[in-house]
A tleap script that builds the chain and sets N, CA, C and O, in Angstrom:
source leaprc.protein.ff14SB
mol = sequence {
  NMET ARG SER ARG GLY SER VAL THR VAL THR
  LYS ARG PRO THR VAL SER THR HIE THR ALA
  THR ALA GLY CYS VAL THR CYS HIE GLY GLN
  GLY THR GLY TRP THR GLY ALA ASN ALA LEU
  ALA LEU ALA ALA ARG HIE HIE ASP ALA THR
  GLN HIE ALA THR TRP CYS ASP THR HIE LEU
  SER VAL ARG TYR GLY HIE ALA GLN PRO ASP
  ALA ARG GLN ILE ASP ILE GLU ASP ALA ILE
  ARG GLU ALA ASP ARG CGLY
}
set mol.1.N position { 0.849 -1.165 0.000 }
set mol.1.CA position { 0.000 0.000 0.000 }
set mol.1.C position { 0.899 1.234 0.000 }
set mol.1.O position { 1.847 1.319 0.781 }
set mol.2.N position { 0.600 2.183 -0.873 }
set mol.2.CA position { 1.338 3.436 -0.933 }
set mol.2.C position { 0.385 4.571 -0.622 }
set mol.2.O position { -0.817 4.479 -0.872 }
set mol.3.N position { 0.927 5.625 -0.082 }
set mol.3.CA position { 0.102 6.787 0.222 }
set mol.3.C position { 0.545 7.945 -0.664 }
set mol.3.O position { 1.732 8.266 -0.727 }
set mol.4.N position { -0.394 8.561 -1.335 }
set mol.4.CA position { -0.133 9.736 -2.168 }
set mol.4.C position { -0.890 10.893 -1.545 }
set mol.4.O position { -2.076 11.080 -1.821 }
set mol.5.N position { -0.235 11.650 -0.731 }
set mol.5.CA position { -0.927 12.744 -0.054 }
set mol.5.C position { -1.992 12.165 0.845 }
set mol.5.O position { -1.681 11.390 1.749 }
set mol.6.N position { -3.245 12.524 0.616 }
set mol.6.CA position { -4.329 12.004 1.443 }
set mol.6.C position { -5.043 10.820 0.784 }
set mol.6.O position { -6.031 10.319 1.319 }
set mol.7.N position { -4.550 10.374 -0.371 }
set mol.7.CA position { -5.177 9.260 -1.079 }
set mol.7.C position { -4.334 8.008 -0.878 }
set mol.7.O position { -3.130 8.025 -1.131 }
set mol.8.N position { -4.953 6.927 -0.429 }
set mol.8.CA position { -4.260 5.660 -0.243 }
set mol.8.C position { -4.570 4.755 -1.429 }
set mol.8.O position { -5.732 4.544 -1.777 }
set mol.9.N position { -3.520 4.225 -2.042 }
set mol.9.CA position { -3.663 3.340 -3.187 }
set mol.9.C position { -3.320 1.928 -2.728 }
set mol.9.O position { -2.216 1.685 -2.240 }
set mol.10.N position { -4.245 1.010 -2.877 }
set mol.10.CA position { -4.047 -0.372 -2.467 }
set mol.10.C position { -3.956 -1.252 -3.704 }
set mol.10.O position { -4.767 -1.136 -4.622 }
set mol.11.N position { -2.960 -2.135 -3.719 }
set mol.11.CA position { -2.880 -3.098 -4.819 }
set mol.11.C position { -3.812 -4.251 -4.498 }
set mol.11.O position { -3.814 -4.769 -3.382 }
set mol.12.N position { -4.598 -4.645 -5.478 }
set mol.12.CA position { -5.529 -5.760 -5.293 }
set mol.12.C position { -5.500 -6.617 -6.547 }
set mol.12.O position { -5.248 -6.116 -7.642 }
set mol.13.N position { -5.761 -7.925 -6.385 }
set mol.13.CA position { -5.844 -8.769 -7.578 }
set mol.13.C position { -7.039 -8.337 -8.430 }
set mol.13.O position { -8.163 -8.255 -7.935 }
set mol.14.N position { -6.793 -8.066 -9.692 }
set mol.14.CA position { -7.840 -7.600 -10.599 }
set mol.14.C position { -7.734 -8.335 -11.926 }
set mol.14.O position { -6.645 -8.490 -12.478 }
set mol.15.N position { -8.867 -8.781 -12.427 }
set mol.15.CA position { -8.932 -9.395 -13.751 }
set mol.15.C position { -10.019 -8.678 -14.526 }
set mol.15.O position { -11.139 -8.529 -14.035 }
set mol.16.N position { -9.699 -8.229 -15.736 }
set mol.16.CA position { -10.734 -7.602 -16.562 }
set mol.16.C position { -10.706 -8.212 -17.955 }
set mol.16.O position { -9.645 -8.564 -18.470 }
set mol.17.N position { -11.866 -8.330 -18.549 }
set mol.17.CA position { -11.991 -8.805 -19.921 }
set mol.17.C position { -12.909 -7.856 -20.674 }
set mol.17.O position { -13.828 -7.265 -20.107 }
set mol.18.N position { -12.640 -7.726 -21.948 }
set mol.18.CA position { -13.427 -6.846 -22.805 }
set mol.18.C position { -13.757 -7.614 -24.074 }
set mol.18.O position { -12.861 -8.160 -24.718 }
set mol.19.N position { -15.014 -7.662 -24.434 }
set mol.19.CA position { -15.410 -8.295 -25.686 }
set mol.19.C position { -16.181 -7.280 -26.517 }
set mol.19.O position { -16.870 -6.412 -25.981 }
set mol.20.N position { -16.056 -7.400 -27.815 }
set mol.20.CA position { -16.755 -6.490 -28.713 }
set mol.20.C position { -17.241 -7.247 -29.942 }
set mol.20.O position { -16.537 -8.100 -30.481 }
set mol.21.N position { -18.439 -6.925 -30.369 }
set mol.21.CA position { -18.997 -7.422 -31.619 }
set mol.21.C position { -19.571 -6.231 -32.363 }
set mol.21.O position { -20.028 -5.266 -31.749 }
set mol.22.N position { -19.545 -6.300 -33.670 }
set mol.22.CA position { -20.048 -5.193 -34.484 }
set mol.22.C position { -20.541 -5.742 -35.812 }
set mol.22.O position { -20.226 -6.869 -36.192 }
set mol.23.N position { -21.303 -4.941 -36.496 }
set mol.23.CA position { -21.801 -5.358 -37.791 }
set mol.23.C position { -22.339 -4.190 -38.592 }
set mol.23.O position { -22.448 -3.065 -38.103 }
set mol.24.N position { -22.669 -4.490 -39.832 }
set mol.24.CA position { -23.256 -3.518 -40.750 }
set mol.24.C position { -24.689 -3.938 -41.015 }
set mol.24.O position { -24.937 -5.082 -41.395 }
set mol.25.N position { -25.628 -3.037 -40.820 }
set mol.25.CA position { -27.038 -3.348 -41.018 }
set mol.25.C position { -27.289 -3.770 -42.466 }
set mol.25.O position { -28.069 -4.689 -42.716 }
set mol.26.N position { -26.644 -3.115 -43.406 }
set mol.26.CA position { -26.851 -3.415 -44.824 }
set mol.26.C position { -26.171 -4.722 -45.232 }
set mol.26.O position { -26.782 -5.550 -45.906 }
set mol.27.N position { -24.933 -4.911 -44.836 }
set mol.27.CA position { -24.156 -6.077 -45.275 }
set mol.27.C position { -24.404 -7.328 -44.436 }
set mol.27.O position { -24.368 -8.439 -44.964 }
set mol.28.N position { -24.653 -7.165 -43.149 }
set mol.28.CA position { -24.778 -8.309 -42.253 }
set mol.28.C position { -26.180 -8.502 -41.701 }
set mol.28.O position { -26.437 -9.501 -41.029 }
set mol.29.N position { -27.088 -7.581 -41.963 }
set mol.29.CA position { -28.420 -7.673 -41.368 }
set mol.29.C position { -28.312 -7.606 -39.857 }
set mol.29.O position { -27.653 -6.715 -39.322 }
set mol.30.N position { -28.946 -8.530 -39.169 }
set mol.30.CA position { -28.873 -8.571 -37.705 }
set mol.30.C position { -27.672 -9.375 -37.223 }
set mol.30.O position { -27.417 -9.431 -36.020 }
set mol.31.N position { -26.940 -9.988 -38.121 }
set mol.31.CA position { -25.800 -10.829 -37.739 }
set mol.31.C position { -24.564 -10.016 -37.402 }
set mol.31.O position { -24.479 -8.819 -37.676 }
set mol.32.N position { -23.618 -10.701 -36.803 }
set mol.32.CA position { -22.348 -10.078 -36.434 }
set mol.32.C position { -21.381 -10.157 -37.598 }
set mol.32.O position { -21.228 -11.214 -38.210 }
set mol.33.N position { -20.729 -9.051 -37.906 }
set mol.33.CA position { -19.748 -9.027 -38.986 }
set mol.33.C position { -18.327 -9.051 -38.483 }
set mol.33.O position { -17.447 -9.636 -39.115 }
set mol.34.N position { -18.096 -8.416 -37.343 }
set mol.34.CA position { -16.743 -8.319 -36.804 }
set mol.34.C position { -16.760 -8.587 -35.303 }
set mol.34.O position { -17.700 -8.215 -34.601 }
set mol.35.N position { -15.710 -9.236 -34.829 }
set mol.35.CA position { -15.568 -9.492 -33.395 }
set mol.35.C position { -14.129 -9.201 -32.986 }
set mol.35.O position { -13.237 -9.122 -33.831 }
set mol.36.N position { -13.915 -9.044 -31.700 }
set mol.36.CA position { -12.564 -8.885 -31.186 }
set mol.36.C position { -12.172 -7.443 -31.004 }
set mol.36.O position { -13.001 -6.534 -31.051 }
set mol.37.N position { -10.877 -7.259 -30.794 }
set mol.37.CA position { -10.334 -5.956 -30.419 }
set mol.37.C position { -10.575 -4.878 -31.475 }
set mol.37.O position { -10.703 -3.704 -31.126 }
set mol.38.N position { -10.639 -5.243 -32.748 }
set mol.38.CA position { -10.781 -4.243 -33.812 }
set mol.38.C position { -12.221 -4.052 -34.282 }
set mol.38.O position { -12.456 -3.317 -35.241 }
set mol.39.N position { -13.186 -4.696 -33.633 }
set mol.39.CA position { -14.567 -4.648 -34.107 }
set mol.39.C position { -15.104 -3.221 -34.204 }
set mol.39.O position { -15.734 -2.866 -35.200 }
set mol.40.N position { -14.863 -2.403 -33.183 }
set mol.40.CA position { -15.381 -1.031 -33.207 }
set mol.40.C position { -14.739 -0.219 -34.317 }
set mol.40.O position { -15.419 0.532 -35.016 }
set mol.41.N position { -13.435 -0.366 -34.482 }
set mol.41.CA position { -12.724 0.374 -35.537 }
set mol.41.C position { -13.198 -0.066 -36.918 }
set mol.41.O position { -13.358 0.766 -37.810 }
set mol.42.N position { -13.422 -1.357 -37.101 }
set mol.42.CA position { -13.892 -1.843 -38.398 }
set mol.42.C position { -15.278 -1.302 -38.720 }
set mol.42.O position { -15.554 -0.925 -39.859 }
set mol.43.N position { -16.151 -1.265 -37.711 }
set mol.43.CA position { -17.490 -0.716 -37.935 }
set mol.43.C position { -17.410 0.764 -38.305 }
set mol.43.O position { -18.117 1.213 -39.207 }
set mol.44.N position { -16.566 1.516 -37.625 }
set mol.44.CA position { -16.420 2.948 -37.922 }
set mol.44.C position { -15.852 3.162 -39.321 }
set mol.44.O position { -16.354 3.999 -40.073 }
set mol.45.N position { -14.809 2.411 -39.676 }
set mol.45.CA position { -14.202 2.557 -41.011 }
set mol.45.C position { -15.179 2.144 -42.102 }
set mol.45.O position { -15.245 2.774 -43.157 }
set mol.46.N position { -15.952 1.065 -41.838 }
set mol.46.CA position { -16.931 0.610 -42.830 }
set mol.46.C position { -17.997 1.686 -43.053 }
set mol.46.O position { -18.400 1.947 -44.186 }
set mol.47.N position { -18.448 2.303 -41.963 }
set mol.47.CA position { -19.434 3.382 -42.101 }
set mol.47.C position { -18.848 4.548 -42.907 }
set mol.47.O position { -19.503 5.081 -43.803 }
set mol.48.N position { -17.612 4.938 -42.581 }
set mol.48.CA position { -16.982 6.047 -43.303 }
set mol.48.C position { -16.852 5.747 -44.789 }
set mol.48.O position { -17.040 6.636 -45.619 }
set mol.49.N position { -16.530 4.494 -45.134 }
set mol.49.CA position { -16.308 4.127 -46.534 }
set mol.49.C position { -17.605 3.939 -47.312 }
set mol.49.O position { -17.648 4.204 -48.514 }
set mol.50.N position { -18.680 3.478 -46.630 }
set mol.50.CA position { -19.899 3.114 -47.350 }
set mol.50.C position { -21.120 3.941 -46.978 }
set mol.50.O position { -22.119 3.926 -47.698 }
set mol.51.N position { -21.053 4.665 -45.861 }
set mol.51.CA position { -22.188 5.379 -45.286 }
set mol.51.C position { -23.302 4.436 -44.816 }
set mol.51.O position { -24.422 4.880 -44.563 }
set mol.52.N position { -22.997 3.131 -44.698 }
set mol.52.CA position { -23.972 2.186 -44.153 }
set mol.52.C position { -24.092 2.400 -42.649 }
set mol.52.O position { -23.138 2.835 -42.003 }
set mol.53.N position { -25.255 2.096 -42.094 }
set mol.53.CA position { -25.440 2.132 -40.641 }
set mol.53.C position { -24.735 0.918 -40.041 }
set mol.53.O position { -24.955 -0.212 -40.476 }
set mol.54.N position { -23.898 1.154 -39.056 }
set mol.54.CA position { -23.212 0.063 -38.378 }
set mol.54.C position { -23.546 0.092 -36.895 }
set mol.54.O position { -24.027 1.105 -36.387 }
set mol.55.N position { -23.295 -1.015 -36.194 }
set mol.55.CA position { -23.580 -1.107 -34.763 }
set mol.55.C position { -22.402 -1.773 -34.062 }
set mol.55.O position { -21.639 -2.524 -34.670 }
set mol.56.N position { -22.273 -1.485 -32.776 }
set mol.56.CA position { -21.219 -2.069 -31.946 }
set mol.56.C position { -21.807 -2.395 -30.575 }
set mol.56.O position { -22.518 -1.579 -29.989 }
set mol.57.N position { -21.509 -3.579 -30.074 }
set mol.57.CA position { -21.871 -3.967 -28.709 }
set mol.57.C position { -20.576 -4.328 -27.989 }
set mol.57.O position { -19.768 -5.104 -28.498 }
set mol.58.N position { -20.386 -3.761 -26.802 }
set mol.58.CA position { -19.195 -4.067 -26.019 }
set mol.58.C position { -19.598 -4.525 -24.626 }
set mol.58.O position { -20.652 -4.153 -24.110 }
set mol.59.N position { -18.746 -5.333 -24.036 }
set mol.59.CA position { -18.960 -5.798 -22.669 }
set mol.59.C position { -17.633 -5.743 -21.931 }
set mol.59.O position { -16.632 -6.293 -22.390 }
set mol.60.N position { -17.633 -5.076 -20.787 }
set mol.60.CA position { -16.452 -5.005 -19.932 }
set mol.60.C position { -16.784 -5.715 -18.633 }
set mol.60.O position { -17.781 -5.398 -17.985 }
set mol.61.N position { -15.956 -6.669 -18.251 }
set mol.61.CA position { -16.144 -7.416 -17.013 }
set mol.61.C position { -14.903 -7.221 -16.143 }
set mol.61.O position { -13.781 -7.437 -16.603 }
set mol.62.N position { -15.099 -6.816 -14.895 }
set mol.62.CA position { -13.992 -6.597 -13.962 }
set mol.62.C position { -14.254 -7.412 -12.707 }
set mol.62.O position { -15.350 -7.370 -12.148 }
set mol.63.N position { -13.244 -8.155 -12.266 }
set mol.63.CA position { -13.334 -8.943 -11.041 }
set mol.63.C position { -12.197 -8.535 -10.117 }
set mol.63.O position { -11.041 -8.469 -10.536 }
set mol.64.N position { -12.526 -8.263 -8.860 }
set mol.64.CA position { -11.534 -7.911 -7.846 }
set mol.64.C position { -11.403 -9.056 -6.854 }
set mol.64.O position { -12.408 -9.603 -6.403 }
set mol.65.N position { -10.190 -9.417 -6.516 }
set mol.65.CA position { -9.949 -10.440 -5.508 }
set mol.65.C position { -10.205 -11.836 -6.018 }
set mol.65.O position { -10.484 -12.049 -7.198 }
set mol.66.N position { -10.106 -12.788 -5.101 }
set mol.66.CA position { -10.304 -14.197 -5.410 }
set mol.66.C position { -11.398 -14.743 -4.495 }
set mol.66.O position { -11.475 -14.368 -3.325 }
set mol.67.N position { -12.227 -15.612 -5.016 }
set mol.67.CA position { -13.269 -16.233 -4.199 }
set mol.67.C position { -12.622 -17.150 -3.177 }
set mol.67.O position { -11.755 -17.956 -3.514 }
set mol.68.N position { -13.038 -17.027 -1.949 }
set mol.68.CA position { -12.531 -17.879 -0.872 }
set mol.68.C position { -13.384 -19.138 -0.794 }
set mol.68.O position { -14.600 -19.069 -0.967 }
set mol.69.N position { -12.763 -20.287 -0.534 }
set mol.69.CA position { -13.552 -21.509 -0.391 }
set mol.69.C position { -14.548 -21.363 0.762 }
set mol.69.O position { -14.239 -20.753 1.786 }
set mol.70.N position { -15.719 -21.915 0.591 }
set mol.70.CA position { -16.752 -21.869 1.618 }
set mol.70.C position { -16.668 -23.158 2.434 }
set mol.70.O position { -17.021 -24.228 1.938 }
set mol.71.N position { -16.207 -23.064 3.675 }
set mol.71.CA position { -16.036 -24.239 4.535 }
set mol.71.C position { -17.363 -24.951 4.756 }
set mol.71.O position { -17.385 -26.163 4.969 }
set mol.72.N position { -18.464 -24.218 4.709 }
set mol.72.CA position { -19.774 -24.850 4.897 }
set mol.72.C position { -20.060 -25.851 3.794 }
set mol.72.O position { -20.704 -26.871 4.039 }
set mol.73.N position { -19.592 -25.578 2.581 }
set mol.73.CA position { -19.816 -26.496 1.462 }
set mol.73.C position { -19.099 -27.815 1.716 }
set mol.73.O position { -19.655 -28.879 1.444 }
set mol.74.N position { -17.881 -27.763 2.229 }
set mol.74.CA position { -17.130 -28.982 2.535 }
set mol.74.C position { -17.856 -29.784 3.615 }
set mol.74.O position { -17.927 -31.010 3.527 }
set mol.75.N position { -18.396 -29.107 4.635 }
set mol.75.CA position { -19.143 -29.787 5.693 }
set mol.75.C position { -20.361 -30.507 5.124 }
set mol.75.O position { -20.654 -31.633 5.525 }
set mol.76.N position { -21.061 -29.883 4.210 }
set mol.76.CA position { -22.242 -30.492 3.597 }
set mol.76.C position { -21.839 -31.727 2.797 }
set mol.76.O position { -22.485 -32.770 2.890 }
set mol.77.N position { -20.763 -31.605 2.008 }
set mol.77.CA position { -20.308 -32.738 1.206 }
set mol.77.C position { -19.865 -33.888 2.103 }
set mol.77.O position { -20.132 -35.048 1.787 }
set mol.78.N position { -19.193 -33.592 3.216 }
set mol.78.CA position { -18.785 -34.645 4.175 }
set mol.78.C position { -20.022 -35.325 4.761 }
set mol.78.O position { -20.051 -36.550 4.879 }
set mol.79.N position { -21.045 -34.547 5.130 }
set mol.79.CA position { -22.260 -35.110 5.696 }
set mol.79.C position { -22.965 -36.021 4.715 }
set mol.79.O position { -23.458 -37.080 5.102 }
set mol.80.N position { -23.021 -35.633 3.460 }
set mol.80.CA position { -23.656 -36.469 2.434 }
set mol.80.C position { -22.871 -37.768 2.256 }
set mol.80.O position { -23.454 -38.848 2.161 }
set mol.81.N position { -21.569 -37.656 2.212 }
set mol.81.CA position { -20.712 -38.833 2.038 }
set mol.81.C position { -20.918 -39.810 3.221 }
set mol.81.O position { -21.032 -41.019 3.020 }
set mol.82.N position { -20.962 -39.276 4.437 }
set mol.82.CA position { -21.181 -40.115 5.619 }
set mol.82.C position { -22.562 -40.765 5.594 }
set mol.82.O position { -22.706 -41.922 5.987 }
set mol.83.N position { -23.572 -40.037 5.139 }
set mol.83.CA position { -24.931 -40.581 5.070 }
set mol.83.C position { -25.007 -41.713 4.053 }
set mol.83.O position { -25.720 -42.692 4.272 }
set mol.84.N position { -24.285 -41.592 2.949 }
set mol.84.CA position { -24.276 -42.627 1.916 }
set mol.84.C position { -23.615 -43.908 2.424 }
set mol.84.O position { -23.997 -45.007 2.022 }
set mol.85.N position { -22.622 -43.768 3.306 }
set mol.85.CA position { -21.933 -44.939 3.856 }
set mol.85.C position { -22.788 -45.661 4.885 }
set mol.85.O position { -22.654 -46.864 5.109 }
set mol.86.N position { -23.699 -44.859 5.521 }
set mol.86.CA position { -24.536 -45.238 6.635 }
set mol.86.C position { -25.003 -46.594 6.750 }
set mol.86.O position { -25.717 -46.923 7.698 }
savepdb mol mol.pdb
quit
């Protein structure tokens, strides 16, 4: 942890993913024409070149930290195993 004046910055485990899909209404209809990192740029360039209406859908997912095992789940599994042996 570092302190910058009155702001404290904490390092935490972080995972983020970004997905993008795009298409041209004229060329692709409702289907997807482009996917991946360049999908938005391809849709923009296609619109500039053809004046077709294009669309882009993006999703950003961010996860902080790691899920801790739930000890209660292990207790339940042990109880079921013991009942089956019964």
